[in-house]
MIMILO-843654 format. One record per residue (C-alpha): x, y, z; residue in three letters. Coordinates in Angstrom, 2 decimals. Example, Ala and Ser with C-alpha at 12.3 -4.5 7.8 and 13.67 -1.06 7.14 Angstrom:
<atoms>
<atom X="12.30" Y="-4.50" Z="7.80" resn="ALA"/>
<atom X="13.67" Y="-1.06" Z="7.14" resn="SER"/>
</atoms>
This chain:
<atoms>
<atom X="-34.89" Y="66.12" Z="45.48" resn="MET"/>
<atom X="-36.12" Y="62.73" Z="44.33" resn="ARG"/>
<atom X="-34.15" Y="61.18" Z="41.46" resn="ARG"/>
<atom X="-36.13" Y="59.84" Z="38.50" resn="PRO"/>
<atom X="-36.38" Y="56.04" Z="38.33" resn="PRO"/>
<atom X="-33.88" Y="54.18" Z="36.13" resn="VAL"/>
<atom X="-35.19" Y="51.51" Z="33.79" resn="SER"/>
<atom X="-33.82" Y="47.96" Z="33.95" resn="ARG"/>
<atom X="-31.55" Y="47.09" Z="31.02" resn="PRO"/>
<atom X="-33.41" Y="44.99" Z="28.51" resn="ARG"/>
<atom X="-31.77" Y="41.58" Z="27.92" resn="ARG"/>
<atom X="-30.42" Y="41.12" Z="24.44" resn="THR"/>
<atom X="-27.67" Y="38.80" Z="23.21" resn="ASP"/>
<atom X="-25.03" Y="38.33" Z="25.85" resn="ARG"/>
<atom X="-21.82" Y="40.18" Z="25.18" resn="GLY"/>
<atom X="-23.65" Y="43.11" Z="23.50" resn="SER"/>
<atom X="-23.95" Y="46.72" Z="24.64" resn="THR"/>
<atom X="-27.33" Y="48.18" Z="25.68" resn="VAL"/>
<atom X="-28.34" Y="51.65" Z="26.82" resn="GLU"/>
<atom X="-30.43" Y="52.67" Z="29.80" resn="THR"/>
<atom X="-31.82" Y="55.97" Z="31.07" resn="GLY"/>
<atom X="-34.80" Y="57.65" Z="32.76" resn="PRO"/>
<atom X="-38.22" Y="56.40" Z="31.75" resn="ARG"/>
<atom X="-40.10" Y="58.92" Z="29.59" resn="THR"/>
<atom X="-43.13" Y="58.75" Z="27.37" resn="ARG"/>
<atom X="-42.50" Y="62.06" Z="25.66" resn="ARG"/>
<atom X="-39.80" Y="62.88" Z="23.17" resn="PRO"/>
<atom X="-37.58" Y="65.81" Z="24.12" resn="PRO"/>
<atom X="-38.68" Y="69.22" Z="22.94" resn="ALA"/>
<atom X="-37.04" Y="70.64" Z="19.85" resn="ALA"/>
<atom X="-33.68" Y="72.17" Z="20.63" resn="GLY"/>
<atom X="-33.42" Y="70.47" Z="24.04" resn="GLN"/>
<atom X="-31.00" Y="67.61" Z="24.80" resn="PRO"/>
<atom X="-32.47" Y="64.24" Z="25.49" resn="GLY"/>
<atom X="-32.10" Y="62.41" Z="28.81" resn="PRO"/>
<atom X="-28.68" Y="61.08" Z="29.79" resn="ALA"/>
<atom X="-27.97" Y="57.53" Z="28.62" resn="ARG"/>
<atom X="-25.69" Y="54.92" Z="30.21" resn="THR"/>
<atom X="-23.89" Y="52.20" Z="28.17" resn="ARG"/>
<atom X="-23.73" Y="48.80" Z="29.87" resn="ILE"/>
<atom X="-21.61" Y="45.86" Z="28.63" resn="LYS"/>
<atom X="-23.37" Y="42.56" Z="29.39" resn="LEU"/>
<atom X="-21.25" Y="39.48" Z="30.20" resn="PRO"/>
<atom X="-20.68" Y="36.84" Z="27.54" resn="VAL"/>
<atom X="-23.29" Y="34.06" Z="27.54" resn="ASP"/>
<atom X="-21.50" Y="30.93" Z="28.83" resn="PRO"/>
<atom X="-23.93" Y="28.72" Z="26.86" resn="TYR"/>
<atom X="-23.51" Y="30.43" Z="23.51" resn="ALA"/>
<atom X="-21.73" Y="28.51" Z="20.74" resn="GLU"/>
<atom X="-18.11" Y="29.49" Z="20.68" resn="GLN"/>
<atom X="-15.12" Y="28.38" Z="18.68" resn="ALA"/>
<atom X="-13.21" Y="25.57" Z="20.37" resn="ALA"/>
<atom X="-10.14" Y="26.84" Z="22.26" resn="PRO"/>
<atom X="-6.87" Y="26.30" Z="20.48" resn="ARG"/>
<atom X="-4.68" Y="23.73" Z="22.15" resn="ARG"/>
<atom X="-1.00" Y="24.26" Z="22.49" resn="SER"/>
<atom X="0.84" Y="21.82" Z="20.21" resn="LEU"/>
<atom X="4.37" Y="22.78" Z="21.15" resn="ARG"/>
<atom X="5.07" Y="19.63" Z="23.17" resn="GLY"/>
<atom X="3.47" Y="17.11" Z="20.77" resn="PRO"/>
<atom X="5.06" Y="18.78" Z="17.75" resn="LEU"/>
<atom X="8.50" Y="18.53" Z="19.31" resn="ILE"/>
<atom X="7.99" Y="14.83" Z="20.02" resn="GLY"/>
<atom X="6.59" Y="14.21" Z="16.54" resn="LEU"/>
<atom X="9.48" Y="16.06" Z="14.95" resn="GLY"/>
<atom X="11.96" Y="13.88" Z="16.79" resn="LEU"/>
<atom X="10.17" Y="10.72" Z="15.70" resn="VAL"/>
<atom X="10.17" Y="11.90" Z="12.09" resn="ILE"/>
<atom X="13.90" Y="12.60" Z="12.26" resn="VAL"/>
<atom X="14.53" Y="9.12" Z="13.63" resn="LEU"/>
<atom X="12.32" Y="7.38" Z="11.09" resn="PHE"/>
<atom X="13.97" Y="9.30" Z="8.25" resn="THR"/>
<atom X="17.43" Y="8.24" Z="9.36" resn="VAL"/>
<atom X="16.47" Y="4.58" Z="9.53" resn="ILE"/>
<atom X="14.68" Y="4.65" Z="6.21" resn="ALA"/>
<atom X="17.62" Y="6.28" Z="4.45" resn="LEU"/>
<atom X="20.08" Y="3.77" Z="5.85" resn="VAL"/>
<atom X="17.87" Y="0.81" Z="5.07" resn="ASN"/>
<atom X="17.22" Y="1.93" Z="1.52" resn="ASN"/>
<atom X="20.93" Y="2.47" Z="0.95" resn="GLY"/>
<atom X="21.85" Y="-0.93" Z="2.30" resn="ASP"/>
<atom X="19.17" Y="-2.64" Z="0.25" resn="LYS"/>
<atom X="20.53" Y="-1.05" Z="-2.90" resn="GLY"/>
<atom X="24.12" Y="-2.08" Z="-2.13" resn="SER"/>
<atom X="23.26" Y="-5.65" Z="-1.18" resn="SER"/>
<atom X="21.28" Y="-6.30" Z="-4.35" resn="GLY"/>
<atom X="17.97" Y="-6.67" Z="-2.50" resn="THR"/>
<atom X="15.21" Y="-4.72" Z="-4.28" resn="PRO"/>
<atom X="14.10" Y="-1.66" Z="-2.32" resn="ALA"/>
<atom X="10.53" Y="-1.49" Z="-1.12" resn="ALA"/>
<atom X="8.27" Y="0.71" Z="-3.18" resn="SER"/>
<atom X="6.70" Y="3.78" Z="-1.62" resn="ALA"/>
<atom X="3.48" Y="3.23" Z="0.26" resn="GLY"/>
<atom X="2.11" Y="0.07" Z="1.80" resn="THR"/>
<atom X="2.74" Y="-3.00" Z="-0.37" resn="PRO"/>
<atom X="-0.36" Y="-4.66" Z="-1.75" resn="ALA"/>
<atom X="-1.13" Y="-8.15" Z="-0.37" resn="PRO"/>
<atom X="0.18" Y="-10.90" Z="-2.61" resn="SER"/>
<atom X="-1.47" Y="-14.17" Z="-3.45" resn="ALA"/>
<atom X="0.68" Y="-15.86" Z="-0.79" resn="SER"/>
<atom X="-0.48" Y="-13.53" Z="1.98" resn="ALA"/>
<atom X="-3.00" Y="-15.03" Z="4.35" resn="SER"/>
<atom X="-5.29" Y="-13.11" Z="6.66" resn="SER"/>
<atom X="-4.88" Y="-13.82" Z="10.35" resn="THR"/>
<atom X="-7.90" Y="-13.93" Z="12.59" resn="SER"/>
<atom X="-7.75" Y="-12.22" Z="15.97" resn="VAL"/>
<atom X="-8.69" Y="-15.62" Z="17.42" resn="THR"/>
<atom X="-5.53" Y="-17.31" Z="16.12" resn="THR"/>
<atom X="-3.77" Y="-19.29" Z="18.83" resn="GLN"/>
<atom X="-1.09" Y="-17.01" Z="20.25" resn="TYR"/>
<atom X="1.35" Y="-19.80" Z="21.10" resn="SER"/>
<atom X="1.79" Y="-20.52" Z="17.39" resn="ALA"/>
<atom X="4.21" Y="-17.63" Z="16.88" resn="GLY"/>
<atom X="5.66" Y="-16.83" Z="20.28" resn="GLN"/>
<atom X="9.38" Y="-16.34" Z="20.74" resn="ALA"/>
<atom X="11.47" Y="-19.12" Z="22.22" resn="THR"/>
<atom X="14.21" Y="-16.95" Z="23.72" resn="GLY"/>
<atom X="15.40" Y="-13.41" Z="24.38" resn="SER"/>
<atom X="18.44" Y="-11.24" Z="23.68" resn="ALA"/>
<atom X="19.06" Y="-8.21" Z="25.88" resn="ASP"/>
<atom X="15.44" Y="-8.25" Z="26.98" resn="GLY"/>
<atom X="14.02" Y="-8.48" Z="23.45" resn="VAL"/>
<atom X="12.07" Y="-11.65" Z="22.51" resn="PRO"/>
<atom X="13.81" Y="-13.55" Z="19.69" resn="VAL"/>
<atom X="13.64" Y="-17.03" Z="18.19" resn="GLY"/>
<atom X="10.41" Y="-17.01" Z="16.20" resn="TYR"/>
<atom X="8.77" Y="-19.73" Z="14.15" resn="ALA"/>
<atom X="9.46" Y="-19.70" Z="10.41" resn="HIS"/>
<atom X="5.81" Y="-18.90" Z="9.71" resn="SER"/>
<atom X="3.45" Y="-15.99" Z="9.18" resn="SER"/>
<atom X="2.48" Y="-16.07" Z="12.85" resn="ASN"/>
<atom X="6.14" Y="-15.92" Z="13.81" resn="GLY"/>
<atom X="6.68" Y="-12.91" Z="11.54" resn="ALA"/>
<atom X="3.69" Y="-11.11" Z="13.06" resn="GLU"/>
<atom X="4.95" Y="-11.68" Z="16.61" resn="ALA"/>
<atom X="8.47" Y="-10.56" Z="15.66" resn="ALA"/>
<atom X="7.19" Y="-7.37" Z="14.03" resn="ALA"/>
<atom X="5.10" Y="-6.43" Z="17.08" resn="ALA"/>
<atom X="7.93" Y="-7.05" Z="19.54" resn="ASN"/>
<atom X="10.51" Y="-5.28" Z="17.39" resn="TYR"/>
<atom X="8.33" Y="-2.17" Z="17.09" resn="VAL"/>
<atom X="8.08" Y="-2.15" Z="20.89" resn="VAL"/>
<atom X="11.87" Y="-2.50" Z="21.19" resn="ALA"/>
<atom X="12.58" Y="0.30" Z="18.71" resn="PHE"/>
<atom X="10.26" Y="2.59" Z="20.69" resn="ASN"/>
<atom X="11.73" Y="1.97" Z="24.14" resn="SER"/>
<atom X="13.63" Y="4.18" Z="26.57" resn="ALA"/>
<atom X="16.72" Y="1.98" Z="26.09" resn="ASP"/>
<atom X="17.22" Y="3.61" Z="22.70" resn="MET"/>
<atom X="18.48" Y="6.86" Z="24.26" resn="VAL"/>
<atom X="21.39" Y="5.02" Z="25.93" resn="ARG"/>
<atom X="24.13" Y="4.23" Z="23.43" resn="SER"/>
<atom X="25.34" Y="0.97" Z="24.99" resn="ALA"/>
<atom X="21.81" Y="-0.43" Z="25.34" resn="ALA"/>
<atom X="20.92" Y="0.81" Z="21.87" resn="ARG"/>
<atom X="23.81" Y="-1.06" Z="20.23" resn="ASP"/>
<atom X="22.86" Y="-4.30" Z="21.99" resn="ARG"/>
<atom X="19.23" Y="-3.88" Z="20.96" resn="LEU"/>
<atom X="20.15" Y="-3.32" Z="17.31" resn="LEU"/>
<atom X="22.37" Y="-6.37" Z="17.28" resn="ASN"/>
<atom X="19.55" Y="-8.44" Z="18.77" resn="ALA"/>
<atom X="16.77" Y="-7.61" Z="16.31" resn="ILE"/>
<atom X="18.24" Y="-6.13" Z="13.12" resn="ALA"/>
<atom X="19.36" Y="-8.07" Z="10.07" resn="ASP"/>
<atom X="23.14" Y="-8.51" Z="10.49" resn="PRO"/>
<atom X="23.58" Y="-7.02" Z="7.01" resn="ALA"/>
<atom X="22.48" Y="-3.59" Z="8.28" resn="ILE"/>
<atom X="23.03" Y="-3.70" Z="12.06" resn="ALA"/>
<atom X="26.55" Y="-2.23" Z="12.07" resn="SER"/>
<atom X="25.71" Y="0.63" Z="9.72" resn="SER"/>
<atom X="22.61" Y="1.50" Z="11.73" resn="LEU"/>
<atom X="24.59" Y="2.08" Z="14.91" resn="GLN"/>
<atom X="26.50" Y="5.16" Z="13.70" resn="SER"/>
<atom X="23.36" Y="6.62" Z="12.16" resn="GLN"/>
<atom X="21.38" Y="6.08" Z="15.35" resn="PHE"/>
<atom X="24.15" Y="7.63" Z="17.43" resn="ASP"/>
<atom X="23.85" Y="10.84" Z="15.42" resn="ALA"/>
<atom X="20.04" Y="10.86" Z="15.54" resn="ALA"/>
<atom X="19.80" Y="10.20" Z="19.27" resn="TYR"/>
<atom X="22.42" Y="12.83" Z="20.03" resn="SER"/>
<atom X="19.87" Y="15.36" Z="18.75" resn="GLN"/>
<atom X="17.06" Y="13.72" Z="20.69" resn="ILE"/>
<atom X="19.07" Y="13.78" Z="23.92" resn="ASP"/>
<atom X="19.72" Y="17.49" Z="23.48" resn="THR"/>
<atom X="16.07" Y="18.29" Z="22.68" resn="SER"/>
<atom X="14.82" Y="16.50" Z="25.78" resn="TYR"/>
<atom X="17.57" Y="17.82" Z="28.01" resn="GLY"/>
<atom X="19.12" Y="14.37" Z="28.51" resn="LEU"/>
<atom X="22.81" Y="13.80" Z="29.13" resn="THR"/>
<atom X="25.02" Y="12.13" Z="26.52" resn="SER"/>
<atom X="24.41" Y="8.88" Z="28.41" resn="ALA"/>
<atom X="20.63" Y="9.34" Z="28.12" resn="GLY"/>
<atom X="20.04" Y="10.35" Z="31.76" resn="ALA"/>
<atom X="17.06" Y="12.71" Z="32.31" resn="PRO"/>
<atom X="17.11" Y="15.89" Z="34.44" resn="PRO"/>
<atom X="17.12" Y="15.34" Z="38.21" resn="ALA"/>
<atom X="13.73" Y="14.24" Z="39.53" resn="GLY"/>
<atom X="12.35" Y="13.32" Z="36.10" resn="GLN"/>
<atom X="11.95" Y="10.11" Z="34.10" resn="THR"/>
<atom X="12.29" Y="9.76" Z="30.35" resn="PHE"/>
<atom X="9.32" Y="7.81" Z="28.97" resn="VAL"/>
<atom X="9.34" Y="6.03" Z="25.60" resn="GLU"/>
<atom X="6.97" Y="3.09" Z="25.22" resn="ARG"/>
<atom X="4.89" Y="1.49" Z="22.51" resn="ALA"/>
<atom X="1.86" Y="-0.76" Z="22.72" resn="ALA"/>
<atom X="0.75" Y="-2.64" Z="19.59" resn="PRO"/>
<atom X="-3.01" Y="-2.53" Z="19.12" resn="ILE"/>
<atom X="-3.02" Y="-5.08" Z="16.33" resn="GLY"/>
<atom X="-1.06" Y="-6.63" Z="13.47" resn="VAL"/>
<atom X="-1.89" Y="-7.48" Z="9.86" resn="SER"/>
<atom X="0.11" Y="-9.68" Z="7.53" resn="LEU"/>
<atom X="0.77" Y="-7.89" Z="4.25" resn="VAL"/>
<atom X="2.99" Y="-10.43" Z="2.51" resn="ASP"/>
<atom X="4.98" Y="-13.59" Z="3.25" resn="ASP"/>
<atom X="7.05" Y="-15.33" Z="0.59" resn="ASN"/>
<atom X="8.91" Y="-17.61" Z="2.95" resn="GLY"/>
<atom X="12.23" Y="-15.78" Z="3.34" resn="ASN"/>
<atom X="10.79" Y="-12.26" Z="3.58" resn="SER"/>
<atom X="7.64" Y="-11.03" Z="5.28" resn="ALA"/>
<atom X="5.91" Y="-7.68" Z="5.56" resn="THR"/>
<atom X="3.75" Y="-6.98" Z="8.60" resn="VAL"/>
<atom X="1.71" Y="-3.87" Z="9.39" resn="SER"/>
<atom X="1.55" Y="-2.96" Z="13.10" resn="VAL"/>
<atom X="-1.00" Y="-0.49" Z="14.47" resn="TRP"/>
<atom X="0.66" Y="1.05" Z="17.53" resn="VAL"/>
<atom X="0.30" Y="3.81" Z="20.11" resn="VAL"/>
<atom X="3.44" Y="5.30" Z="21.62" resn="THR"/>
<atom X="4.11" Y="7.43" Z="24.70" resn="LEU"/>
<atom X="7.05" Y="9.81" Z="24.77" resn="ALA"/>
<atom X="8.21" Y="12.65" Z="27.00" resn="GLY"/>
<atom X="9.58" Y="13.50" Z="30.43" resn="LEU"/>
<atom X="7.48" Y="12.58" Z="33.47" resn="ALA"/>
<atom X="8.02" Y="14.33" Z="36.77" resn="GLY"/>
<atom X="7.78" Y="17.69" Z="38.47" resn="THR"/>
<atom X="8.47" Y="20.76" Z="36.31" resn="ASN"/>
<atom X="8.79" Y="18.74" Z="33.11" resn="SER"/>
<atom X="9.13" Y="20.91" Z="30.02" resn="GLN"/>
<atom X="8.22" Y="18.00" Z="27.71" resn="HIS"/>
<atom X="4.96" Y="16.44" Z="28.89" resn="ALA"/>
<atom X="4.38" Y="12.78" Z="28.07" resn="VAL"/>
<atom X="2.12" Y="12.64" Z="25.01" resn="THR"/>
<atom X="0.63" Y="9.88" Z="22.89" resn="GLU"/>
<atom X="1.01" Y="9.26" Z="19.19" resn="ASP"/>
<atom X="-0.84" Y="6.75" Z="17.00" resn="TRP"/>
<atom X="0.83" Y="5.26" Z="13.95" resn="ALA"/>
<atom X="0.84" Y="2.33" Z="11.55" resn="THR"/>
<atom X="4.33" Y="0.87" Z="11.12" resn="VAL"/>
<atom X="4.84" Y="-1.51" Z="8.19" resn="THR"/>
<atom X="7.87" Y="-3.70" Z="8.93" resn="VAL"/>
<atom X="9.84" Y="-5.80" Z="6.47" resn="THR"/>
<atom X="11.54" Y="-8.84" Z="8.00" resn="LEU"/>
<atom X="14.10" Y="-11.22" Z="6.54" resn="ASN"/>
<atom X="14.46" Y="-14.85" Z="7.57" resn="TRP"/>
<atom X="18.18" Y="-15.09" Z="8.35" resn="THR"/>
<atom X="20.36" Y="-16.93" Z="10.86" resn="HIS"/>
<atom X="17.34" Y="-19.02" Z="11.84" resn="GLY"/>
<atom X="15.11" Y="-16.13" Z="12.89" resn="ASP"/>
<atom X="13.02" Y="-13.22" Z="11.64" resn="TRP"/>
<atom X="15.13" Y="-10.03" Z="11.64" resn="LYS"/>
<atom X="14.18" Y="-6.38" Z="11.15" resn="TRP"/>
<atom X="15.25" Y="-5.08" Z="7.74" resn="PHE"/>
<atom X="13.23" Y="-1.93" Z="6.99" resn="SER"/>
<atom X="10.01" Y="-0.14" Z="7.78" resn="PHE"/>
<atom X="7.63" Y="2.60" Z="6.72" resn="GLN"/>
<atom X="5.52" Y="4.65" Z="9.12" resn="SER"/>
<atom X="2.24" Y="6.51" Z="8.63" resn="ALA"/>
<atom X="0.17" Y="8.56" Z="11.06" resn="ASP"/>
<atom X="-2.93" Y="7.03" Z="12.68" resn="GLY"/>
<atom X="-5.55" Y="5.84" Z="12.64" resn="PRO"/>
<atom X="-6.06" Y="7.76" Z="15.88" resn="ALA"/>
<atom X="-9.16" Y="7.55" Z="18.11" resn="PRO"/>
<atom X="-10.88" Y="10.54" Z="19.69" resn="LEU"/>
<atom X="-8.68" Y="11.91" Z="22.47" resn="GLY"/>
<atom X="-9.26" Y="14.11" Z="25.46" resn="GLY"/>
<atom X="-11.87" Y="11.90" Z="27.15" resn="MET"/>
<atom X="-9.88" Y="11.73" Z="30.39" resn="GLN"/>
<atom X="-8.12" Y="14.25" Z="32.56" resn="THR"/>
<atom X="-4.33" Y="13.99" Z="32.09" resn="PRO"/>
<atom X="-2.49" Y="12.64" Z="35.12" resn="ALA"/>
<atom X="0.02" Y="14.71" Z="37.03" resn="ALA"/>
<atom X="3.66" Y="14.26" Z="36.04" resn="GLY"/>
<atom X="4.49" Y="12.57" Z="39.34" resn="SER"/>
<atom X="1.63" Y="10.09" Z="38.85" resn="THR"/>
<atom X="2.91" Y="9.14" Z="35.39" resn="LEU"/>
<atom X="6.41" Y="8.83" Z="36.79" resn="GLN"/>
<atom X="5.20" Y="6.39" Z="39.45" resn="ALA"/>
<atom X="3.23" Y="4.39" Z="36.86" resn="ALA"/>
<atom X="6.25" Y="3.99" Z="34.58" resn="VAL"/>
<atom X="8.24" Y="2.63" Z="37.52" resn="THR"/>
<atom X="5.45" Y="0.35" Z="38.75" resn="LYS"/>
<atom X="4.27" Y="-1.15" Z="35.44" resn="TYR"/>
<atom X="6.76" Y="-2.96" Z="33.24" resn="GLY"/>
<atom X="6.48" Y="-3.35" Z="29.49" resn="GLY"/>
<atom X="4.75" Y="-6.29" Z="27.82" resn="LEU"/>
<atom X="5.86" Y="-8.84" Z="25.26" resn="GLN"/>
<atom X="3.62" Y="-10.01" Z="22.47" resn="TYR"/>
<atom X="2.94" Y="-13.31" Z="20.72" resn="GLY"/>
<atom X="0.88" Y="-14.37" Z="17.80" resn="ARG"/>
</atoms>
């Protein structure tokens, strides 16, 4: 017996349900059931507008949380020391430029503010000028966001090299407590060593600097910076991620050099991300080993 022909499903919006059945021009007689119908689920249209997929933020949020903890510790210590030493504490927010502040063109000769020496790998010995303060701020932000900070011995030497002597000793105990938590969160040992086969990455690259204020013995410099932080290597549970921030550093002229005294940090401005495919962990690990950090002048 020949089966009746089946009609082709009519195309409607993708993802909807349509019905098919035998072709007929006549409605069923009263009291008789109609022809059997088949429900067909069409696939979702790949070109239809859809909500953007939600990205997992677990890794970046962990890294951001650690940075916030660190910044909070430093800010609390610095504010306390400023109050005890009689130096007025910085007001909340970015200080407004004073009449003595001068704008610095991106074409300013870099040699004008470059460091003349180094201490434990950190450039020191800056000119007593606005250019010198800008160079010091950029290099100190890089130093504070380096992998050396997770190793207690290297961290103490770094603090002694760049911090105002009035706060350097008190910062060490506070940093020890803060980085103990960071080591645990990243799975590092108490000495800052990463898990076998992985490399801890912590680097910063200043994008630009802006002089906020310079009264001769104290200067405030805003540094726009991007940082990388995480564990690179096979089976890393903390992927290396980027973070954009603006760090406003206050420097004191003391002992013949610009020294870090306090800072404030704000998120961004951040450019559009996701334009490139992330590299494999082993590729990042090789890059960190191959490419050394840079020093900056102004």
